[in-house]
C-alpha positions as CSV (number, residue, x, y, z in Angstrom):
1,X,-11.9,-14.4,-19.1
2,X,-14.4,-13.1,-16.6
3,X,-13.9,-9.4,-15.9
4,X,-16.1,-7.1,-13.8
5,X,-16.1,-3.4,-13.1
6,X,-15.5,-3.1,-9.4
7,X,-14.5,-0.3,-6.9
8,X,-11.2,-0.8,-5.2
9,X,-13.1,-1.6,-2.0
10,X,-15.3,-4.2,-3.6
11,X,-12.3,-5.8,-5.2
12,X,-10.7,-6.2,-1.8
13,X,-14.0,-7.7,-0.6
14,X,-14.1,-10.2,-3.4
15,X,-10.4,-11.1,-2.9
16,X,-11.0,-11.7,0.8
17,X,-14.0,-13.9,0.0
18,X,-11.9,-16.0,-2.5
19,X,-9.2,-16.4,0.1
20,X,-11.7,-17.6,2.7
21,X,-13.2,-20.0,0.2
22,X,-9.8,-21.4,-0.9
23,X,-8.3,-22.0,2.6
24,X,-10.2,-22.9,5.7
25,X,-7.3,-21.7,7.8
26,X,-7.9,-18.1,6.7
27,X,-9.6,-16.0,9.4
28,X,-10.5,-12.3,9.4
29,X,-10.5,-10.4,12.6
30,X,-10.9,-6.8,13.6
31,X,-13.2,-4.1,15.1
32,X,-16.6,-4.2,13.5
33,X,-15.5,-6.4,10.6
34,X,-18.4,-8.9,11.1
35,X,-21.9,-7.7,11.4
36,X,-21.2,-4.2,10.3
37,X,-18.8,-5.3,7.5
38,X,-16.1,-2.8,8.5
39,X,-16.3,1.0,8.6
40,X,-15.5,1.1,4.9
41,X,-17.6,-2.1,4.2
42,X,-14.6,-4.0,2.9
43,X,-15.7,-7.2,4.8
44,X,-19.4,-6.7,4.0
45,X,-21.3,-10.0,3.9
46,X,-18.3,-12.2,4.9
47,X,-19.4,-13.0,8.4
48,X,-22.9,-13.9,7.2
49,X,-21.5,-16.4,4.7
50,X,-18.5,-17.8,6.6
51,X,-19.7,-17.5,10.2
52,X,-18.4,-15.7,13.3
53,X,-15.6,-18.2,13.9
54,X,-13.9,-17.1,10.7
55,X,-14.9,-13.4,10.5
56,X,-14.4,-12.3,14.1
57,X,-15.6,-9.0,15.7
58,X,-12.9,-8.2,18.2
59,X,-12.8,-5.9,21.2
60,X,-11.5,-2.3,20.6
61,X,-7.9,-3.3,21.4
62,X,-5.4,-3.3,18.5
63,X,-2.7,-4.8,20.6
64,X,-5.1,-7.6,21.5
65,X,-6.0,-8.2,17.8
66,X,-2.4,-8.5,16.7
67,X,-1.3,-10.5,19.8
68,X,-4.1,-13.0,19.2
69,X,-3.3,-13.2,15.5
70,X,0.4,-14.1,16.3
71,X,-0.8,-17.1,18.3
72,X,-3.1,-18.2,15.5
73,X,-0.4,-17.8,12.9
74,X,2.0,-19.9,15.0
75,X,-0.7,-22.7,15.1
76,X,-1.1,-22.8,11.4
77,X,-3.9,-20.3,10.7
78,X,-3.6,-17.3,8.3
79,X,-5.1,-14.4,10.2
80,X,-6.1,-11.2,8.3
81,X,-6.2,-8.3,10.8
82,X,-8.0,-5.1,10.0
83,X,-6.8,-1.9,11.7
84,X,-9.8,0.3,11.4
85,X,-7.8,3.5,10.6
86,X,-4.1,4.1,10.1
87,X,-3.8,6.2,13.2
88,X,-5.1,3.3,15.3
89,X,-2.2,1.0,14.5
90,X,0.1,2.5,17.1
91,X,-1.2,0.6,20.2
92,X,-0.3,-2.5,18.2
93,X,3.1,-1.2,17.2
94,X,4.9,-3.1,20.0
95,X,3.4,-6.4,18.9
96,X,4.1,-5.8,15.2
97,X,7.7,-4.8,15.7
98,X,8.7,-6.9,18.7
99,X,6.8,-10.1,17.9
100,X,5.4,-10.3,14.4
101,X,8.6,-9.0,12.7
102,X,11.1,-11.0,14.8
103,X,9.4,-14.3,15.5
104,X,10.7,-16.1,12.4
105,X,14.3,-14.9,13.1
106,X,14.2,-15.6,16.8
107,X,13.1,-19.2,16.2
108,X,16.0,-19.8,13.7
109,X,13.4,-20.1,10.9
110,X,11.3,-22.8,12.7
111,X,8.3,-20.5,13.1
112,X,6.5,-18.8,10.3
113,X,4.0,-15.9,11.0
114,X,1.7,-16.0,7.9
115,X,-0.5,-13.0,8.8
116,X,-1.7,-9.9,7.0
117,X,-2.3,-6.6,8.7
118,X,-4.7,-4.5,6.6
119,X,-4.4,-0.7,7.2
120,X,-6.5,1.9,5.4
121,X,-4.0,4.8,5.1
122,X,-3.5,8.3,3.8
123,X,-5.8,11.3,3.6
124,X,-8.3,12.8,1.2
125,X,-11.5,11.9,3.0
126,X,-11.9,14.8,5.4
127,X,-11.5,12.7,8.5
128,X,-10.9,13.8,12.1
129,X,-7.6,13.5,14.0
130,X,-5.9,10.1,14.0
131,X,-7.9,8.9,11.0
132,X,-5.6,10.1,8.2
133,X,-2.0,9.3,8.5
134,X,0.8,7.7,6.5
135,X,2.7,5.3,8.8
136,X,4.4,3.2,6.0
137,X,8.0,4.3,6.9
138,X,7.7,2.8,10.4
139,X,7.0,-0.6,9.0
140,X,9.3,-0.5,5.9
141,X,12.1,0.3,8.3
142,X,11.4,-2.8,10.4
143,X,13.4,-5.9,9.3
144,X,11.1,-9.0,9.1
145,X,8.1,-7.2,7.8
146,X,7.0,-6.9,4.2
147,X,5.0,-3.9,3.2
148,X,2.8,-3.5,0.1
149,X,0.2,-1.0,-1.2
150,X,-2.4,-1.5,-3.9
151,X,-3.4,1.5,-6.1
152,X,-6.2,0.1,-8.3
153,X,-9.0,-2.5,-8.2
154,X,-7.1,-5.2,-10.2
155,X,-4.1,-5.0,-7.9
156,X,-6.4,-4.9,-4.8
157,X,-8.1,-8.1,-5.8
158,X,-4.9,-10.0,-6.6
159,X,-2.5,-8.5,-4.1
160,X,-4.7,-9.2,-1.0
161,X,-4.9,-12.9,-2.0
162,X,-1.2,-13.1,-2.7
163,X,-0.5,-11.5,0.7
164,X,-2.7,-14.0,2.5
165,X,-1.1,-16.9,0.7
166,X,2.4,-15.7,1.7
167,X,4.2,-17.2,4.6
168,X,5.6,-13.8,5.6
169,X,3.9,-11.2,7.8
170,X,2.7,-8.5,5.5
171,X,1.5,-5.0,6.2
172,X,-1.1,-4.3,3.5
173,X,-1.7,-0.6,3.0
174,X,-5.1,0.3,1.4
175,X,-5.5,3.9,0.0
176,X,-8.7,4.9,1.7
177,X,-9.4,7.8,-0.6
178,X,-9.4,5.4,-3.6
179,X,-11.9,2.9,-2.1
180,X,-14.7,4.1,-4.4
181,X,-12.8,4.4,-7.6
182,X,-13.7,1.8,-10.3
183,X,-11.8,-0.3,-12.7
184,X,-11.8,-3.5,-14.6
185,X,-10.9,-6.6,-12.6
186,X,-10.0,-10.0,-14.1
187,X,-11.5,-12.6,-11.7
188,X,-10.1,-15.7,-13.4
189,X,-6.3,-15.4,-13.6
190,X,-4.7,-17.9,-11.1
191,X,-2.4,-16.4,-8.5
192,X,0.5,-18.5,-9.9
193,X,0.1,-16.5,-13.1
194,X,-0.6,-13.1,-11.6
195,X,1.8,-10.2,-11.6
196,X,4.3,-10.8,-8.7
197,X,3.4,-9.3,-5.3
198,X,6.8,-7.7,-4.6
199,X,7.3,-6.1,-8.0
200,X,7.0,-2.5,-9.3
201,X,5.1,-1.9,-12.5
202,X,5.3,0.8,-15.2
203,X,1.7,2.0,-15.4
204,X,2.3,4.7,-18.1
205,X,5.4,4.5,-20.4
206,X,7.2,7.8,-21.1
207,X,10.5,9.2,-22.2
208,X,11.0,12.6,-20.6
209,X,11.0,12.0,-16.8
210,X,10.2,9.2,-14.4
211,X,7.5,9.8,-11.7
212,X,7.4,7.2,-8.9
213,X,4.5,6.7,-6.5
214,X,2.5,4.1,-4.6
215,X,-1.0,3.8,-3.2
216,X,-3.2,6.9,-3.3
217,X,-0.6,9.0,-5.2
218,X,-0.5,6.7,-8.3
219,X,-3.8,8.2,-9.6
220,X,-2.5,11.7,-8.9
221,X,0.7,11.1,-10.9
222,X,-1.3,9.5,-13.8
223,X,-3.4,12.7,-13.9
224,X,-0.3,14.8,-13.8
225,X,1.1,12.8,-16.7
226,X,-2.0,13.4,-18.7
227,X,-1.8,17.1,-18.0
228,X,1.9,17.2,-18.9
229,X,1.2,15.5,-22.2
230,X,-0.9,18.5,-23.2
231,X,2.3,20.6,-23.0
232,X,4.3,18.0,-25.0
233,X,6.0,16.4,-22.1
234,X,5.9,12.5,-21.9
235,X,6.1,11.3,-18.3
236,X,6.7,7.7,-17.3
237,X,4.7,6.7,-14.2
238,X,5.8,3.7,-12.1
239,X,3.6,2.2,-9.3
240,X,6.1,0.9,-6.8
241,X,3.5,-1.5,-5.2
242,X,6.0,-3.0,-2.8
243,X,7.7,-0.7,-0.2
244,X,9.6,-3.5,1.6
245,X,11.3,-5.0,-0.1
246,X,11.7,-2.2,-2.7
247,X,11.8,-3.4,-6.3
248,X,13.8,-0.8,-8.1
249,X,15.1,-2.6,-11.2
250,X,12.4,-1.1,-13.4
251,X,13.0,2.3,-11.8
252,X,16.7,2.2,-12.6
253,X,16.0,1.2,-16.2
254,X,13.5,4.0,-16.5
255,X,15.7,6.7,-15.0
256,X,18.7,5.7,-17.2
257,X,16.4,6.5,-20.2
258,X,14.7,9.6,-18.9
259,X,17.5,11.2,-16.9
260,X,15.0,12.6,-14.4
261,X,13.1,11.3,-11.4
262,X,10.4,12.6,-9.1
263,X,9.2,10.6,-6.1
264,X,5.7,11.3,-4.8
265,X,4.1,10.2,-1.5
266,X,1.6,11.6,1.1
267,X,3.9,10.9,4.0
268,X,6.2,13.6,5.3
269,X,9.5,14.0,3.5
270,X,11.8,13.7,6.5
271,X,13.2,10.1,6.6
272,X,10.4,9.0,4.3
273,X,10.4,6.3,1.5
274,X,11.2,9.1,-1.0
275,X,14.5,9.8,0.7
276,X,15.5,6.1,0.5
277,X,14.5,5.8,-3.1
278,X,16.2,9.1,-4.1
279,X,19.4,7.9,-2.5
280,X,19.3,4.5,-4.3
281,X,18.6,6.1,-7.7
282,X,21.5,8.6,-7.1
283,X,23.8,5.7,-6.2
284,X,22.8,3.5,-9.2
285,X,22.1,6.0,-11.9
286,X,24.4,8.9,-11.0
287,X,25.9,9.3,-14.5
288,X,22.5,9.1,-16.2
289,X,20.9,11.9,-14.1
290,X,20.3,15.3,-15.7
291,X,19.0,16.7,-12.4
292,X,18.7,15.8,-8.7
293,X,16.0,13.4,-7.7
294,X,13.2,15.5,-6.4
295,X,10.4,14.6,-3.8
296,X,6.8,15.7,-3.6
297,X,5.4,14.9,-0.2
298,X,3.3,15.9,2.7
299,X,4.8,18.3,5.1
300,X,6.8,17.6,8.3
301,X,3.9,18.5,10.6
302,X,1.2,16.5,12.4
303,X,-1.6,15.7,9.9
304,X,-3.7,18.9,9.7
305,X,-7.4,19.4,10.3
306,X,-9.7,18.2,7.5
307,X,-10.5,21.7,6.3
308,X,-6.9,22.3,5.3
309,X,-5.8,18.8,4.3
310,X,-5.8,19.7,0.6
311,X,-3.1,22.1,1.4
312,X,-1.1,19.3,2.9
313,X,-1.6,16.6,0.3
314,X,0.5,16.5,-2.9
315,X,-1.6,17.3,-5.9
316,X,-1.3,17.5,-9.7
317,X,0.1,21.1,-9.6
318,X,2.9,20.2,-7.1
319,X,3.9,17.1,-9.1
320,X,4.0,19.1,-12.3
321,X,6.0,21.9,-10.6
322,X,8.6,19.3,-9.5
323,X,8.8,17.9,-13.0
324,X,9.3,21.4,-14.3
325,X,12.1,22.0,-11.8
326,X,13.9,18.8,-13.0
327,X,14.1,20.5,-16.5
328,X,15.6,23.6,-15.0
329,X,19.0,22.2,-14.2
């Protein structure tokens, strides 16, 4: 088994390379993805090796990128679109919601739209306005789209390939603050044997409370669990991985054991994924709960200036405080 230590960003790069090698119908398109290799260098070296017909530098027009990709997908290609930053996706929102999400249904199942929309999302990098946002709820709310988020290099490498191989349109959220974090990546496991794309995973077993997260907050919750262990508290951490469809079977099983649940995400709390998850846990696990399901989130404000973003983002202390409150009921 060939394993390498890779950053999350490099794991995405290697996964994209493998997808390009395995299927000549895969094309990558976006602003500066070619010669520059993307602003985060996720596509670094791919245009040099596969040519500018398969790794395409587009105009600065997100709606044009997605609209062109829809046509390519209809004709049998598998376009992978990069949205340079999360806050730049909104000009393409009409295409994504009105065309990408609905084409399969409008055609009575005759048309497939096998495309991936890669979006670096979340904060933690000190970026300027429109460069740090969490738009996942918009897409998870949209029927016809699937939404996933990787949290570590191994999942980044596998999940990007699984998303590209899928016949469904997938919004692929990449935690930009975690691009430089390293981990072991198994480069040999076939996709047919890999962990399923639309499945949650227990990343730290525990017995006292269940902490749920995805994307950039998984690492924060794992750190919180390590800190809680020093006080004798054993937290179970679950990486949701898929936001639409939600996979909550493992969540229900965990909450029935622990009796407590805390949902963590960077996006605002109002009408966020945490609210939906809390509602479903309450519905399914009501008689097992020892306390209400709590949420640790960003605030219901526009994303703040970089100098105060650490006040906005959930951190270890806020997660531990929520866990403490679940034991106060």
